[in-house]
C-alpha positions in Angstrom: 0.0 0.0 0.0 2.8 2.4 0.9 4.4 1.9 -2.6 1.1 2.7 -4.3 0.5 5.8 -2.3 4.1 6.9 -2.8 3.7 6.4 -6.6 0.5 8.4 -6.6 2.0 11.2 -4.5 5.0 11.4 -6.9 2.6 11.7 -9.9 0.7 14.4 -8.1 3.8 16.4 -7.5 4.9 16.0 -11.2 1.4 17.0 -12.3 1.6 20.2 -10.1 4.9 21.2 -11.5 3.7 20.7 -15.0 0.6 22.9 -14.5 2.6 25.6 -12.8 4.7 25.9 -15.9 1.5 26.0 -18.1 -0.6 28.2 -15.8 -0.2 31.3 -18.1 -0.9 29.2 -21.2 -4.3 28.0 -20.1 -7.2 29.9 -21.6 -10.8 29.1 -22.4 -11.1 28.7 -26.1 -13.8 26.3 -27.3 -17.2 26.2 -28.9 -19.0 25.4 -25.7 -21.3 27.6 -23.6 -20.0 30.1 -21.1 -19.7 29.0 -17.4 -22.5 29.5 -14.9 -22.7 28.6 -11.2 -23.8 25.1 -10.3 -26.1 24.4 -7.4 -25.3 20.9 -6.4 -26.2 20.3 -2.7 -23.5 19.3 -0.2 -23.8 15.6 0.6 -23.1 13.6 3.7 -20.2 11.2 3.6 -21.9 7.8 3.2 -25.4 8.0 1.7 -27.1 5.1 0.1 -29.3 7.2 -2.1 -29.7 10.8 -3.1 -32.8 12.8 -4.1 -31.9 16.2 -5.6 -34.3 18.8 -6.8 -32.4 20.8 -9.4 -33.9 24.3 -9.5 -33.6 27.1 -12.1 -30.3 29.0 -12.1 -29.6 31.1 -9.0 -31.9 29.0 -6.8 -30.4 26.6 -4.2 -31.4 22.9 -4.1 -32.3 20.6 -1.3 -31.3 17.0 -0.6 -32.5 14.1 1.5 -29.7 11.5 2.1 -30.1 8.4 4.2 -26.7 6.9 5.4 -25.3 3.4 5.8 -21.6 2.7 6.2 -19.9 0.0 4.1 -18.8 -3.2 6.0 -15.0 -3.0 5.8 -12.4 -4.6 8.0 -9.7 -2.7 9.8 -7.2 -3.0 7.0 -9.8 -1.8 4.4 -10.8 1.2 6.6 -7.1 2.2 7.0 -6.5 1.8 3.2 -9.7 3.8 2.4 -8.6 6.7 4.6 -5.1 6.7 3.1 -6.3 6.6 -0.4 -8.9 9.2 0.2 -6.2 11.5 1.5 -4.2 11.0 -1.6 -7.2 11.7 -3.8 -7.9 14.8 -1.9 -4.4 16.0 -2.5 -4.7 15.2 -6.3 -8.0 17.2 -6.4 -6.5 20.1 -4.4 -3.6 20.4 -6.8 -5.8 20.0 -9.9 -8.1 22.8 -8.8 -5.3 25.3 -8.2 -5.4 25.9 -11.9 -8.3 26.6 -14.4 -10.0 23.6 -15.8 -10.4 23.5 -19.6 -14.0 24.1 -20.7 -14.2 20.5 -21.8 -13.6 19.3 -18.2 -15.2 22.2 -16.2 -18.4 21.1 -14.6 -19.5 24.7 -14.4 -19.7 24.6 -18.1 -20.5 20.9 -18.9 -23.5 20.5 -16.6 -24.8 24.1 -16.4 -28.4 25.1 -17.0 -30.5 22.4 -18.5 -27.5 20.1 -18.8 -27.6 19.8 -15.0 -28.9 16.5 -13.5 -32.3 15.8 -12.1 -33.6 13.3 -9.5 -35.5 10.1 -10.4 -39.2 10.5 -11.0 -41.7 7.7 -10.4 -44.5 7.3 -12.9 -46.9 10.2 -13.3 -50.1 9.3 -15.2 -52.7 11.3 -17.2 -50.4 14.1 -18.2 -51.8 17.2 -19.7 -51.8 17.2 -23.5 -52.2 20.2 -25.8 -53.5 19.0 -29.2 -54.2 15.4 -30.1 -51.8 12.4 -29.8 -51.9 10.6 -33.2 -53.6 7.2 -33.1 -50.5 5.4 -34.3 -48.4 6.6 -31.4 -48.9 3.6 -29.1 -46.0 2.3 -26.9 -43.2 4.1 -25.1 -40.6 6.7 -26.2 -37.4 6.3 -24.2 -34.3 8.6 -24.4 -31.0 8.1 -22.7 -28.7 10.8 -21.2 -25.9 11.6 -18.8 -27.1 12.5 -15.3 -24.3 12.5 -12.6 -25.6 11.2 -9.2 -23.0 13.2 -7.3 -21.5 16.6 -7.6 -18.1 16.4 -9.5 -15.2 16.9 -7.2 -12.8 17.8 -10.1 -12.9 17.5 -13.9 -16.2 16.4 -15.5 -17.3 16.1 -19.1 -21.0 16.0 -20.0 -20.4 12.4 -21.4 -19.2 11.2 -18.0 -22.5 11.3 -16.2 -24.5 8.3 -15.0 -27.0 7.0 -17.4 -30.6 8.0 -16.9 -33.5 7.0 -19.1 -36.6 9.2 -19.6 -39.7 7.4 -20.7 -43.1 8.6 -22.0 -45.7 5.9 -22.4 -48.7 6.2 -24.6 -51.5 3.9 -23.5 -55.3 4.0 -23.7 -55.2 7.5 -25.2 -53.2 9.0 -22.3 -49.5 9.7 -21.6 -47.4 8.9 -18.6 -43.8 9.9 -17.7 -41.0 8.4 -15.5 -37.2 8.7 -15.3 -34.8 6.4 -13.6 -31.1 5.8 -13.4 -29.7 2.8 -15.1 -28.3 0.9 -12.2 -24.9 -0.1 -13.5 -22.4 -1.8 -11.3 -20.5 1.5 -11.1 -23.7 3.4 -10.1 -24.7 0.9 -7.4 -21.2 1.0 -5.8 -20.9 4.7 -5.8 -24.4 5.2 -4.4 -23.5 2.8 -1.5 -20.2 4.7 -0.9 -21.9 8.1 -1.1 -19.3 9.6 -3.5 -17.8 9.1 -7.0 -14.8 6.8 -6.9 -14.7 5.4 -10.5 -12.4 7.6 -12.8 -14.3 9.7 -15.3 -13.1 8.7 -18.7 -13.0 12.2 -20.3 -13.2 14.7 -17.5 -10.5 13.2 -15.3 -8.3 10.9 -17.2 -5.8 13.3 -18.7 -2.2 14.3 -17.7 -0.4 13.1 -14.6 -3.5 13.5 -12.4 -5.3 11.1 -14.7 -2.6 8.5 -14.2 -2.7 9.1 -10.4 -6.5 8.6 -10.4 -6.1 5.3 -12.4 -3.6 4.1 -9.8 -5.9 5.1 -7.0 -8.8 3.2 -8.6 -6.7 0.0 -9.0 -5.4 0.4 -5.4 -9.0 0.6 -4.2 -9.8 -2.6 -6.1 -6.7 -4.3 -4.6 -8.1 -3.7 -1.1 -11.6 -4.7 -2.1 -13.0 -1.2 -1.7 -14.5 -1.3 -5.2 -15.3 -4.1 -7.5 -13.8 -3.6 -10.9 -14.7 -7.1 -12.3 -18.2 -6.3 -13.4 -17.6 -3.3 -15.7 -17.0 0.4 -15.2 -19.5 1.8 -17.8 -22.3 4.3 -17.3 -24.7 3.1 -20.0 -25.7 6.7 -20.8 -25.6 7.0 -24.6 -27.5 4.6 -26.8 -30.7 2.6 -26.6 -31.9 -0.3 -28.8 -34.8 -2.7 -28.4 -33.6 -6.1 -29.6 -34.6 -9.7 -29.0 -37.4 -8.4 -26.7 -35.1 -6.4 -24.5 -34.4 -2.7 -24.1 -30.6 -2.3 -23.9 -28.9 0.8 -22.6 -25.3 1.3 -23.8 -22.1 3.2 -23.6 -19.0 1.9 -25.5 -17.0 1.3 -22.3 -19.0 -1.7 -21.1 -21.5 -4.4 -21.9 -25.1 -3.3 -22.4 -27.6 -3.1 -19.5 -31.0 -4.7 -19.8 -33.8 -2.3 -18.6 -37.4 -3.3 -18.3 -40.4 -1.2 -18.9 -43.0 -2.1 -16.3 -46.7 -2.3 -17.2 -47.3 1.0 -15.4 -44.7 2.7 -17.5 -41.9 2.7 -14.9 -38.3 1.6 -15.6 -36.3 -1.1 -13.8 -32.8 -2.2 -14.4 -32.6 -6.0 -14.9 -28.8 -6.1 -15.0 -25.7 -6.2 -17.1 -26.5 -8.2 -20.2 -23.9 -10.5 -21.9 -26.3 -12.3 -24.3 -26.3 -15.5 -22.2 -22.5 -15.5 -21.7 -21.7 -14.9 -25.4 -20.5 -11.3 -25.2 -17.1 -11.1 -23.5 -16.1 -7.5 -24.5 -17.5 -4.0 -24.6 -20.0 -3.0 -27.3 -20.3 0.5 -28.8 -23.4 2.5 -28.2 -24.7 2.5 -31.8 -25.3 -1.1 -32.9 -27.3 -1.4 -36.1 -30.6 -3.3 -36.3 -31.3 -4.5 -39.8 -34.9 -3.9 -40.5 -35.3 -6.8 -42.9 -33.3 -9.6 -41.3 -33.8 -8.5 -37.6 -30.1 -9.1 -37.0 -28.0 -6.8 -34.8 -24.5 -5.7 -36.0 -22.0 -4.2 -33.6 -18.4 -3.2 -33.0 -16.1 -3.3 -29.9 -12.9 -1.3 -29.5 -10.1 -1.5 -27.0 -7.8 1.4 -26.1 -5.1 -0.7 -24.5 -4.4 -3.9 -26.3 -5.0 -5.8 -29.5 -7.3 -6.5 -31.1 -8.1 -2.8 -31.0 -11.3 -3.3 -33.0 -13.7 -6.2 -33.5 -16.9 -6.7 -35.5 -19.7 -9.2 -34.7 -23.4 -9.8 -35.2 -26.3 -11.4 -33.4 -29.1 -13.4 -35.1 -32.7 -12.3 -34.7 -33.0 -14.6 -31.7 -29.7 -13.4 -30.0 -27.1 -16.0 -31.1 -23.7 -14.2 -31.5 -21.2 -14.8 -34.3 -17.5 -15.1 -33.8 -15.5 -11.9 -33.3 -13.9 -10.6 -36.5 -10.7 -8.6 -35.9 -10.6 -5.4 -38.0 -7.0 -4.5 -38.8 -6.3 -1.0 -37.6 -2.8 0.3 -36.7 -3.8 1.5 -33.2 -6.7 2.3 -30.9 -9.1 4.6 -32.8 -12.3 6.3 -31.7 -15.3 4.7 -33.4 -18.5 6.0 -31.9 -20.7 4.9 -34.9 -20.6 2.9 -38.1 -23.0 2.0 -40.9 -24.5 -1.0 -42.6 -26.0 -1.6 -46.1 -27.9 -4.5 -47.4 -24.7 -6.5 -47.9 -21.9 -4.7 -46.2 -20.7 -3.1 -42.9 -19.0 0.3 -43.3 -16.3 0.9 -40.6 -14.7 4.3 -40.2 -11.0 4.5 -39.1 -10.6 8.3 -38.6 -8.2 10.9 -37.2 -9.3 10.9 -33.6 -7.3 8.2 -31.8 -6.3 7.1 -28.3 -2.7 7.5 -27.2 -2.4 6.6 -23.5 1.2 7.7 -23.6 0.0 11.3 -24.0 -1.0 11.2 -20.3 2.6 10.8 -19.3 3.4 13.9 -21.2 0.6 15.7 -19.3 -2.0 15.7 -22.1 -5.2 14.0 -23.0 -5.3 10.4 -24.4 -7.8 11.5 -27.0 -5.7 12.9 -29.8 -6.4 14.5 -33.2 -3.8 12.9 -35.4 -3.6 15.4 -38.2 -1.2 13.3 -40.4 -3.4 10.3 -40.4 -5.6 9.9 -43.5 -9.2 8.9 -42.6 -10.5 5.8 -44.4 -13.6 3.6 -44.5 -13.5 -0.2 -44.4 -16.0 -2.1 -46.5 -16.6 -5.7 -45.4 -19.3 -8.2 -46.2 -21.6 -8.5 -43.2 -21.4 -12.3 -43.2 -17.7 -13.1 -43.6 -15.8 -15.1 -41.0 -12.6 -13.0 -41.1 -11.5 -9.6 -42.3 -9.1 -10.7 -45.1 -11.4 -9.3 -47.8 -11.9 -5.9 -46.2 -11.5 -3.0 -48.7 -10.2 0.3 -47.3 -11.1 3.5 -49.1 -9.4 6.8 -48.1 -11.6 9.8 -47.3 -9.1 12.6 -46.4 -9.8 15.1 -43.7 -13.1 13.4 -42.6 -14.3 12.8 -39.1 -17.9 11.7 -38.7 -19.0 11.3 -35.1 -22.3 9.9 -36.4 -23.2 8.1 -39.6 -26.9 8.4 -40.5 -27.2 5.8 -43.2 -25.5 4.0 -46.1 -26.6 2.1 -49.1 -25.3 0.4 -52.3 -25.7 1.9 -55.7 -25.0 -1.0 -58.1 -25.2 1.1 -61.3 -22.1 3.1 -60.2 -20.4 0.4 -58.1 -20.5 2.8 -55.1 -21.4 2.7 -51.5 -23.1 6.0 -50.4 -22.5 7.0 -46.8 -24.5 9.8 -45.2 -22.8 11.4 -42.1 -22.1 14.7 -40.3 -18.4 15.7 -40.8 -17.2 17.5 -37.7 -14.4 20.0 -37.5 -12.2 20.3 -35.5 -12.5 16.5 -35.0 -11.6 16.5 -31.3 -13.4 19.7 -30.3 -15.9 17.9 -28.2 -13.1 16.4 -26.1 -10.2 18.9 -26.1 -9.7 22.6 -25.8 -10.0 24.3 -29.2 -9.6 27.8 -30.7 -12.2 27.5 -33.5 -15.9 27.0 -33.3 -17.3 23.5 -34.0 -18.9 22.8 -37.4 -20.9 19.8 -38.3 -21.6 19.5 -42.0 -24.1 16.9 -43.3 -22.2 15.2 -46.1 -22.5 12.6 -48.8 -19.5 10.3 -49.1 -19.2 8.0 -52.0 -16.9 5.0 -51.9 -16.1 3.5 -55.3 -15.6 -0.3 -55.0 -13.8 -0.5 -58.4 -11.4 2.4 -58.3 -10.9 2.4 -54.5 -11.4 6.2 -54.6 -13.8 8.5 -52.7 -15.7 11.7 -53.1 -17.3 13.9 -50.5 -19.6 16.9 -50.8 -21.9 18.8 -48.5 -25.6 17.8 -49.1 -26.8 21.3 -48.4 -25.1 23.2 -51.2 -26.3 26.7 -50.5 -23.9 28.3 -47.9 -26.7 30.5 -46.6 -28.7 27.4 -45.6 -25.7 25.6 -44.0 -26.3 24.8 -40.3 -24.7 22.4 -37.7 -26.6 19.1 -38.0 -25.9 16.5 -35.3 -28.0 13.8 -33.6 -30.9 12.3 -35.5 -31.9 9.5 -37.9 -33.5 8.3 -41.1 -36.6 6.2 -41.2 -35.3 3.1 -39.4 -37.5 0.8 -41.5 -35.1 1.7 -44.3 -31.8 1.6 -42.5 -29.1 0.2 -44.9 -31.3 1.0 -47.9 -31.5 4.1 -50.0 -33.3 6.9 -48.1 -34.5 10.3 -49.2 -34.9 12.1 -45.9 -32.9 12.6 -42.7 -34.2 14.2 -39.5 -31.4 15.9 -37.7 -30.9 18.2 -34.7 -30.0 21.9 -35.5 -27.1 22.2 -33.1 -27.2 25.9 -32.8 -26.2 27.8 -30.7 -23.8 25.0 -30.0 -24.1 22.9 -27.9 -27.9 23.6 -27.6 -30.4 22.4 -30.1 -32.9 25.1 -31.3 -35.0 22.8 -33.6 -34.6 20.0 -36.1 -34.2 19.9 -39.9 -35.8 17.6 -42.4 -33.2 17.3 -45.2 -33.9 15.9 -48.7 -30.7 13.9 -49.3 -31.3 13.9 -53.0 -31.8 17.6 -53.6 -30.3 19.2 -50.5 -33.5 21.0 -49.7 -33.8 21.7 -46.0 -37.0 22.4 -44.0 -36.7 23.5 -40.4 -38.9 23.2 -37.3 -37.8 25.6 -34.6 -38.9 25.0 -31.1 -39.5 28.6 -30.2 -38.0 31.5 -28.2 -35.6 30.2 -25.5 -36.8 26.6 -26.2 -34.2 23.9 -26.9 -34.3 20.2 -27.4 -32.2 17.2 -28.5 -32.3 14.3 -30.9 -35.4 14.1 -33.1 -36.9 10.6 -33.3 -38.7 9.6 -36.5 -41.6 7.2 -35.8 -43.2 5.7 -38.9 -47.0 5.8 -39.0 -46.9 2.0 -39.7 -44.2 -0.2 -38.3 -44.1 -2.3 -41.5 -45.2 0.5 -43.8 -44.2 0.5 -47.5 -45.9 3.9 -47.9 -44.2 7.2 -48.3 -40.9 7.3 -46.5 -41.7 10.4 -44.5 -45.2 9.2 -43.4 -44.8 9.5 -39.7 -44.1 11.7 -36.7 -41.1 13.4 -35.1 -40.8 13.1 -31.3 -38.5 15.3 -29.3 -38.1 16.5 -25.7 -38.1 20.3 -25.5 -37.2 22.5 -22.6 -38.4 26.1 -22.1 -35.5 27.9 -20.5 -37.6 31.0 -19.7 -40.4 29.1 -17.9 -38.1 26.3 -16.8 -40.6 23.6 -18.0 -40.2 20.6 -20.3 -42.5 18.9 -22.8 -42.6 16.2 -25.4 -43.5 17.6 -28.8 -45.0 15.4 -31.5 -44.6 16.9 -35.0 -46.1 15.7 -38.3 -43.0 14.7 -40.4 -44.7 15.5 -43.7 -46.1 18.9 -42.9 -43.8 19.9 -40.0 -46.8 21.0 -38.0 -47.0 20.5 -34.3 -49.7 17.8 -33.6 -49.5 17.5 -29.8 -47.4 18.6 -26.8 -47.2 16.4 -23.7 -46.6 18.6 -20.6 -44.1 16.9 -18.4 -44.2 17.0 -14.6 -40.5 17.7 -14.2 -37.5 19.0 -16.1 -35.9 16.8 -18.7 -32.2 17.7 -19.3 -30.6 17.8 -22.7 -29.4 14.3 -23.5 -28.3 11.8 -26.1 -30.1 9.0 -28.1 -33.5 7.4 -27.9 -35.8 4.8 -29.5 -39.5 4.0 -29.6 -40.9 0.6 -28.5 -44.4 0.0 -30.0 -47.1 -1.5 -27.9 -46.9 -4.9 -29.5 -43.2 -5.2 -28.9 -43.6 -3.9 -25.4 -46.0 -6.8 -24.6 -43.3 -9.3 -25.6 -40.5 -8.1 -23.3 -38.2 -10.8 -21.9 
């Protein structure tokens, strides 16, 4: 134990010296919002649960916290005290200097990015307008919602997973929100404080190394259990094989049940009956025709750095197929077509050695040429993968892809982000996210890329959204995407004609902002017009400090109904809709 603490202390001292030399260099230059004061309540040392009422800015919050001490032996208690002292020293040194905006909780979780407490089911919600007859089932949306006040660096992506659910049943709407009770969440709730390292907000520089050593030391003494995953399950949601799965790419999925009353209950970490041995990214692709689920897994430490696999409609997993990449690369999303899987290998990579130099392990490698791998979905190895270079391209999300046999091309639709690492690292220029058409020629091995919206006057940041999921992997005309302006808020959504570049906007209103628009087809198996359906989106009124779920006609872009919610819904990530028939078949 003494050696571990000594090592951690040495790293803290090195970290402090490094920051003193950089103190004058640190400025706040990024495309994120300006800081505002957070109003997290102070918490007692060892709560088992927390209930926090986050109020509008400039109003204090209240908290009710029952306490229960963990059952540790004498050695464990001594180790906990020593390691806590080291952590306090790390935090003290870290906070002597300005945090970058990308790790400053006063920026990352300010305003309606701030967390909320759980809400049990509230039925018979007020509705303005009429809920369309076809909207039957439950809309669920994931998001980051930290249980505890950050003690140091915190990125919005670091928060604990919370699912917000609106159920439509018997002509009425109900609402509930619950934490996804990951192993990480359950342990930190019992301890009454965050003890797992935050992947983006904390794991940078020498202090990040020190925090990793602390975490492993706590595991060595049995103060935390690292064996059952460290993920937060806060990003993606998919309903597959009669299960709702909550995902983040640093862990296995978590199975969450929707109760008959419309509440949410975590069933547990889900490994597909022992078949899944590794992490799975938060954007698996569900083929609407075959019912199969396709997924990737990446590792930032050891080979294989990237793997591809699939699940049959009934949940049987294929073997892992190693995808040859030169090093750990960030792959948040990918695409499928009728025959192929499209795998991006882009310019944002992981270099853990950068932490030793005092930097972030998430690196924009400017000299790397981005490329897309094209692989048959049903191969047993990657020997036939075809790589096509797409210079200066970083797509955090890919909305769809399809084959055009007449030109021997794969068409990929994605939002190209510049600077590529601006979400994760300090940057001098504002973020731009350009909806783009990328064509990969299977014969020549060449690519072309162009903005879909050709008129510069109509160009807006488009991030988070989808196409009609009944047509995923097939040629689609429309995409429904969040208008990410003023970044990082979302002022409305755009319906974009991918063939002509025409853009139609639906703006939420004065001081109203939302998130990802979800397209719900009028008929689950519809072969009718592609845009025959509705857009669902959570919207928050920052003036009135109230939230609602808006339902918009996708063809006319007219508001059909607004469900008034009983509590605030923070801005979040990705969602899905589970229709009533599927809901009745839950495992």
